[in-house]
N, C-alpha and C positions, 0 to 999 in steps of 0.2 A: 315692892317685890313684884316680880313677874313670873308666871308659869309659862314654860316654853315646851312645846313638843313638835313633832313633825317627822320628816323623812320622805319616804316614797308617797307621793300624793294619793291620799284616800285609800291606802292599803287596807286600813281598818277604820272603824267609826269612833275611835277613842278621842278624836279631836272634839267631838260634841260633848263627851263626858268631861274632858279637861276644861272646855270653855264654860260649861254650866257650873262646875265646881268653883272655878275662878270667880265667876260672877256672884256666886252665892256668898263668897267671902270678900268681895270687893277687891280682888287682885286683878291686875292686868293679865291678859293671855295673848300669846302669839303662837300661831300655827305656822311653822316654817317649812317650806318645801324646797328651799334652795333656789337654784342649784349651787353647789360648791365644787370647784374643780381641784384636781390633784389630790383627791382623798386617797389615803393608803388602801382603804376599802370602805364600803358603805357605812360601816359602824362608826367611822370617824366623823360622820356628818354632825353628830351632836356637839362635838368640840368646837367646830366652826360656827354652828348655830348659836351656842351659848356665848362665844366670843363676840359675835356681832351684836347681841342684845345687851350684854352685861354693862357697857358704859352708861346706859340710860337708867339703871336701877341700882339700888344698894345690894340687893340679892336677886339671883335668878334661881328658880327651881326647875330643873329639867326632868321630864318624865317621858320614857320611851313610848312609842305608839302601841306597844303591846302591854301597857300597864294602864290601869283604870282606877279612879277614886271609887271607893265603895262606902266609906263613911263620910257623908257630905256635911256632917255637923262639926267634925273636928277640923280646926283650922291649922294647916301646916305651918303657919307663921309661929306657932308655939315652939317649934324646934330651934328657932334662931333668936328667941327673946332671951335677953340676959346672957347671951353666949360670950365666951372669952373673946375679947377684941382681936386676939392674935389668930383666931380660927378663921380659915378662909374656905374650907370645904367641909360639908356635912354629908355623910354617905353611909350606907348600911353594909354590914357584913352579909355574905351570902348564906342562905340557909343550907342545911344538909338536905339534898334532894332524895327522892325515893330510891335512887341507885346507890346512895351512901357517900356521895362526894359533895364538896363545896369549894368555893373559891375565896380568896382573901377578902374580896369585896365584890359588890355588884354595881356596875356603873350605869345601870338603867334608870336610876332615880337618884337625884342628888341636888343639894344646894351649893351654889358658888357665890362668893362675896365679891363685890366690885372693889378690888384692891390689887396692888402690884404683885403680890404672891399668886393670885389667881391667873393673871395674864402670863406670868412666867411659867406657871404650871401648864396652862393651855398650850402655849408655844412649844414647850418641851414634849408634851404628850402627842401633839400633832406630828412632830418631827421624829419621834423615837423610832428608829428602824426596827421593824418587827423581827428581822433575822437576828439582830443583836439581843432583842428582848427574849426571844426564844432560847438563845444560847445561855442567857443569864438565868432563865426560869428554873425554879426548884419546886416540882410538883408536891414534894413532901411537906413543904411549908406553905405553898400558895394555892394548891389545888391544880386542876387540869389547865393546861395552856389552851386558850381559845382562838388566838390569832386575831383578836379584835382590839378596839380602843380600850377595853377593860384591862388587857395585859399591859398596854402602853401606860395607862394611868397608874397601875400598880407599880410598874418599873420606875416611873418618874418619881413617885412619892417615896419610894425606898432610896433611890440613888441620889435624890436631891436633899435627903435628910429632912424633909418637910412634914413627916408623919406627926410630929409633935404639934403641928398646927392644923391637924385634921381631927374632926370629931367623928369617930367610927362607931356607929350605933348598931345595936342588935337589929337583925332583919325585921323584927316585929314592929319597928318604929314606922316604916313606910315602904316596905318591900316584901310583902308576903306573897305566897304562892296559893293557887286554888286549894291545894290539899291542906292548908292551914285553917280553912274555914270549916266550921262544924254545924252551925245552925242558922246564922244570920249573915247577910251581906255586910252589915256594918260592924261585924266583929273586929275588923281590921281596917286600916285607913286606905291601903292601896293593894290591889291584886295585880300580879305581874305574871305573864305567860312566856317566859324565855324558854328556848329549847323545845317548844311544842311543835310537832310536825304540821298539824292542821290547826292553826290558831283560830280560824273562824269557827270550827266545830267545838273547840275547847271553850271559847267565849260564849257560844250559844248554849252549851251545856250548863255553864255557870249561871247564865242569865235565867234559864228555865228553872234551875234548882232553887234560886233565890227570888224568883218572881220580879225580875228586873226588865227594863225595856230593851227588847231585841238585842243587837250587838253593841249598844252604847253603854250598857250596864248602868243606866240611870234609874234611880228609884221612881216609882209612880208618883211620888209627891212633887217631883219636878217635871216641868213640861219641856219636851224636846222641840226646838224650833223647826219649822218646815225647811227643807233643803239641807244643804251641807254647809258647815263652817269652812271658810277659806282664809 
């Protein structure tokens, strides 16, 4: 298995967090900064990135650059052990946010299996015209339309009738928000900061609250290497 993250080069320091977590559990890690051309918008970067890496692994775990591991002892590999062989995608539902809304799923963190279903899914999601997706969208069932890869992913999974091959987990599996934490950083596996206007400030606040290392959110028990991961 390989953990993959990336996007805008060094927008945040999450690549250090991701690399250390991967090393702690003996998983490969790739920090991908592209470039990829002809993206519908910047959010589609992850679909191209995962597609490039997937042929070399049985499973790829994508994690957005505004998501961080907080429980370094739990191994994410547990989510795919003994899984139904027909399952190609493991992804979380979106939590209900403080404003009271949620989406069908959140595409910021997910597992994808090296199989024909996954490549068909990636090709369809990359090419799904957002104008068509928006016209199809039903906010009563799916939550707000975001105009991102997340909507394309939701659309393709419904229209290709492949949802039966998706393991859709509760958000608490590996896609929590800062407001879900009550007393310890390791209460949950991953903290994700989507839709936050000032991500640096939010990450610093979380780091100070739980005595973590600066904006990497790495616990003091692990050493952060000098310099940046590339």
